[in-house]
VMD Tcl script that draws the C-alpha trace (Angstrom):
set ca {
  {99.17 63.02 136.36}
  {100.46 66.21 134.79}
  {97.58 68.44 133.69}
  {99.49 70.73 131.38}
  {102.79 70.52 129.51}
  {104.01 73.94 128.37}
  {106.30 73.77 125.35}
  {108.40 76.79 124.41}
  {110.81 77.03 121.46}
  {113.43 79.72 122.07}
  {116.06 81.38 119.93}
  {118.19 84.25 121.25}
  {115.45 85.58 123.53}
  {117.13 85.11 126.92}
  {115.38 87.93 128.81}
  {112.00 87.37 127.18}
  {112.13 83.64 127.89}
  {113.02 84.24 131.54}
  {110.23 86.81 131.97}
  {107.74 84.46 130.31}
  {108.69 81.54 132.55}
  {108.61 83.61 135.71}
  {105.11 84.85 134.83}
  {103.94 81.25 134.41}
  {105.44 80.19 137.73}
  {103.95 83.20 139.52}
  {100.37 82.99 138.27}
  {99.49 79.37 137.51}
  {97.39 77.71 140.20}
  {95.32 74.59 140.72}
  {96.98 72.42 138.08}
  {100.13 70.35 137.86}
  {102.44 71.59 135.12}
  {105.70 70.78 133.45}
  {107.61 73.11 131.15}
  {109.81 72.01 128.26}
  {111.98 74.66 126.63}
  {113.63 73.74 123.35}
  {116.52 76.08 122.64}
  {117.36 76.42 118.95}
  {121.10 77.04 119.29}
  {120.89 80.45 120.99}
  {124.12 82.45 121.35}
  {122.91 84.95 123.97}
  {123.27 83.02 127.21}
  {119.75 81.58 127.16}
  {120.85 78.03 127.96}
  {122.73 79.07 131.09}
  {119.70 80.95 132.44}
  {117.37 78.07 131.58}
  {119.53 75.51 133.36}
  {119.61 77.73 136.44}
  {115.80 77.98 136.46}
  {115.53 74.23 135.98}
  {117.14 73.70 139.38}
  {114.16 75.37 141.09}
  {111.18 74.61 138.84}
  {109.61 71.71 136.86}
  {111.56 72.73 133.77}
  {113.25 70.50 131.18}
  {115.72 72.09 128.77}
  {116.46 70.61 125.34}
  {119.47 72.19 123.62}
  {119.76 71.95 119.84}
  {123.05 72.38 118.01}
  {121.30 74.23 115.18}
  {118.11 76.20 114.68}
  {115.59 73.59 113.51}
  {112.74 76.11 113.26}
  {109.54 76.75 115.16}
  {107.64 73.62 114.20}
  {110.38 71.07 114.67}
  {111.56 72.71 117.88}
  {108.04 72.45 119.27}
  {107.74 68.86 118.06}
  {110.68 67.88 120.23}
  {108.79 69.17 123.26}
  {105.41 67.83 122.14}
  {106.57 64.23 121.92}
  {108.41 64.46 125.21}
  {105.42 65.98 127.02}
  {103.52 63.95 129.62}
  {100.56 66.27 130.24}
  {96.91 65.75 129.38}
  {97.04 69.05 127.52}
  {99.91 70.76 125.74}
  {100.31 74.53 125.54}
  {102.59 75.87 122.83}
  {103.71 79.25 124.11}
  {105.93 81.92 122.57}
  {108.86 83.29 124.51}
  {107.58 86.87 124.08}
  {104.43 86.34 126.14}
  {103.53 87.28 129.71}
  {100.91 85.38 131.70}
  {98.81 87.18 134.30}
  {96.08 85.82 136.57}
  {95.37 82.09 136.50}
  {94.78 81.95 132.74}
  {96.31 78.50 132.36}
  {94.47 76.88 135.24}
  {91.12 78.28 134.12}
  {91.58 77.34 130.47}
  {92.49 73.77 131.43}
  {89.22 73.67 133.38}
  {87.40 74.95 130.28}
  {88.94 72.20 128.13}
  {87.93 69.56 130.68}
  {84.31 70.68 130.29}
  {84.35 71.20 126.49}
  {84.72 67.70 125.12}
  {84.34 68.69 121.46}
  {87.05 71.36 121.54}
  {90.45 70.17 120.37}
  {92.34 73.47 120.39}
  {91.75 76.78 122.16}
  {93.46 80.12 122.46}
  {92.92 83.31 124.45}
  {93.09 86.96 123.45}
  {96.55 88.29 122.67}
  {97.20 91.87 123.71}
  {99.94 94.43 123.28}
  {101.42 95.90 126.47}
  {99.05 98.88 126.13}
  {96.07 96.51 126.29}
  {95.05 96.75 122.63}
  {94.04 93.55 120.86}
  {96.09 91.60 118.35}
  {94.86 89.19 115.72}
  {95.52 85.50 116.29}
  {94.85 83.13 113.44}
  {91.87 83.16 111.11}
  {90.47 81.00 108.33}
  {92.05 78.59 105.88}
  {93.74 80.34 102.91}
  {91.49 79.37 100.02}
  {92.03 81.10 96.69}
  {89.17 83.48 97.41}
  {90.60 84.42 100.81}
  {94.07 84.97 99.29}
  {92.42 87.24 96.71}
  {90.74 89.22 99.52}
  {94.10 89.48 101.29}
  {96.27 90.41 98.31}
  {93.84 93.02 96.99}
  {93.28 94.70 100.39}
  {89.59 93.72 100.52}
  {89.91 92.23 103.99}
  {91.26 95.60 105.20}
  {87.80 97.09 104.77}
  {86.28 97.60 108.24}
  {83.31 95.45 109.14}
  {83.88 92.68 106.60}
  {85.46 90.14 108.97}
  {82.27 88.31 109.79}
  {81.09 88.25 106.19}
  {84.18 87.04 104.31}
  {86.06 85.22 107.12}
  {89.53 86.17 105.86}
  {92.85 84.37 106.22}
  {94.00 87.12 108.59}
  {90.90 88.76 110.14}
  {91.06 92.47 110.80}
  {91.29 93.24 114.50}
  {91.40 97.00 115.29}
  {88.19 98.85 116.02}
  {87.20 101.29 113.33}
  {85.12 104.49 113.62}
  {82.85 103.16 110.86}
  {82.60 99.61 112.22}
  {79.17 99.38 113.82}
  {80.07 96.24 115.76}
  {82.81 95.33 118.16}
  {86.22 94.15 117.06}
  {86.25 90.63 115.66}
  {88.70 89.56 118.34}
  {86.61 90.91 121.21}
  {84.07 88.11 120.82}
  {84.38 84.33 121.32}
  {84.03 82.28 118.15}
  {85.17 79.25 116.19}
  {88.12 79.67 113.84}
  {89.94 77.49 111.33}
  {93.40 78.12 112.79}
  {95.20 79.96 115.56}
  {98.79 81.10 115.96}
  {101.41 79.25 117.94}
  {101.86 82.16 120.33}
  {99.28 80.51 122.61}
  {98.07 77.15 121.30}
  {96.32 74.96 123.89}
  {95.64 71.49 122.52}
  {94.69 68.05 123.79}
  {97.89 66.00 123.87}
  {96.22 62.94 122.38}
  {95.12 64.93 119.33}
  {98.37 66.67 118.45}
  {100.29 63.43 118.86}
  {97.73 61.54 116.77}
  {98.03 63.93 113.81}
  {101.82 63.95 114.09}
  {102.57 67.43 115.39}
  {103.97 70.06 113.04}
  {104.93 69.10 109.50}
  {108.73 69.13 109.15}
  {108.56 70.82 105.74}
  {107.63 74.16 107.32}
  {110.46 76.16 108.92}
  {108.36 79.04 110.27}
  {104.89 80.45 109.45}
  {101.80 78.60 108.17}
  {102.78 75.44 110.08}
  {99.94 76.24 112.52}
  {97.51 76.49 109.60}
  {98.56 73.07 108.35}
  {98.36 71.55 111.84}
  {94.90 73.01 112.47}
  {93.74 71.73 109.09}
  {94.62 68.18 110.13}
  {93.01 68.62 113.55}
  {89.78 69.98 112.06}
  {89.76 67.18 109.51}
  {89.77 64.83 112.51}
  {86.49 66.40 113.68}
  {87.60 68.82 116.42}
  {86.59 72.44 117.06}
  {89.07 75.30 117.40}
  {88.00 78.08 119.75}
  {89.01 81.69 120.32}
  {88.18 82.68 123.92}
  {88.74 86.37 124.83}
  {87.44 85.79 128.35}
  {91.13 85.13 129.04}
  {94.09 87.12 127.74}
  {97.88 87.35 127.84}
  {100.44 89.94 126.75}
  {102.19 89.13 123.48}
  {105.03 91.44 122.48}
  {105.42 90.04 118.95}
  {108.33 89.87 116.52}
  {110.96 89.21 119.16}
  {113.42 87.21 117.08}
  {112.90 88.12 113.43}
  {113.54 90.99 111.02}
  {110.73 92.94 109.35}
  {111.00 91.05 106.05}
  {111.42 87.60 107.62}
  {107.71 86.90 108.29}
  {106.63 88.25 104.90}
  {109.01 86.08 102.88}
  {108.58 82.99 105.02}
  {104.79 83.19 104.96}
  {104.90 83.19 101.16}
  {107.32 80.24 101.09}
  {105.18 78.34 103.56}
  {101.92 79.04 101.71}
  {103.48 77.35 98.68}
  {104.22 74.31 100.86}
  {100.65 74.38 102.23}
  {99.12 74.46 98.75}
  {101.34 71.60 97.63}
  {100.24 69.46 100.59}
  {96.65 70.48 101.29}
  {95.10 71.85 98.10}
  {94.38 70.49 94.57}
  {97.41 70.86 92.28}
  {95.57 73.09 89.79}
  {95.23 75.79 92.47}
  {98.98 76.32 92.97}
  {99.63 78.48 89.85}
  {96.56 80.60 90.61}
  {97.65 81.10 94.22}
  {101.15 82.09 93.08}
  {99.75 84.54 90.51}
  {97.63 86.18 93.22}
  {100.64 86.39 95.57}
  {102.84 87.88 92.85}
  {100.21 90.46 91.92}
  {99.70 91.40 95.57}
  {103.45 91.66 96.17}
  {103.83 93.89 93.11}
  {101.04 96.19 94.35}
  {102.70 96.42 97.77}
  {106.11 97.00 96.22}
  {104.71 100.08 94.46}
  {102.32 101.40 97.12}
  {104.43 100.71 100.22}
  {107.59 101.72 98.37}
  {106.08 105.16 97.82}
  {104.60 105.45 101.31}
  {107.34 103.82 103.38}
  {110.48 104.06 101.30}
  {113.30 101.97 99.90}
  {113.30 99.25 102.55}
  {109.63 98.40 101.95}
  {110.20 98.43 98.19}
  {113.08 95.94 98.51}
  {111.11 93.70 100.88}
  {108.17 93.36 98.49}
  {110.45 93.00 95.49}
  {111.85 89.95 97.29}
  {108.30 88.84 98.06}
  {107.41 89.09 94.35}
  {110.40 86.95 93.47}
  {109.64 84.44 96.25}
  {106.01 84.03 95.19}
}
mol new
graphics top color blue
foreach p $ca { graphics top sphere $p radius 0.5 }
foreach p [lrange $ca 0 end-1] q [lrange $ca 1 end] { graphics top cylinder $p $q radius 0.2 }
display resetview
């Protein structure tokens, strides 16, 4: 039996995808793996490289004629996977040590854990955030009005996007230095029991990119499973490999509207949108002054999108 199916959705990241795959092949030990790469109509030679690697490794390549997005690309791999566990992995990640083998062993022993992730680090070793808590109205208020930027509040308010850098006035360690339960984690490294993700139906097709992990984790938690952040293990995550600066901002807003339509009471939608518009307006003014015209235009678009 295959222990772990690794599913990677790629789009114009030929070198990153190759480096990611080679790191998996080099460091994974003690488990039987398969890798499924779903290419979303790349134009940079990715498919040729992938097919070459597939001749030497347990690698299946699915080639799409158009970019179907992160969620639907991953779904193609998820429902083709044969492993006991499925790891959704971004192309811009590098695996070192036997992270995958050891985390599979952890999942075997932790019967109440449905999803787990490790620490994500920049190449310089500093920590990134990965996931957080479900975006209730209160948590969106904290986010839009910069309250969750105040050092030391992570543990108290459990924000949508927890703060992760250490601060000189933070008496404790960084939130992401300690193991804990979370509501959701990002798809950069998303280790899940295959039976669970297939049972809840994978990613919702109405999300193109961003917030689809939040929606998926909501359904998994509703089914009674824990979601764990485990910094005992870590990988390198470069981040932002195939998107522009404004792309994640605008798409997160669009996707939050989808999330509220699907997961939250209907009366909350206009309040959420008002909070997002107010926050976007504040950022348009503040970041426009501090960072210039490009930031002003980005948040003007965000205001309109919200």
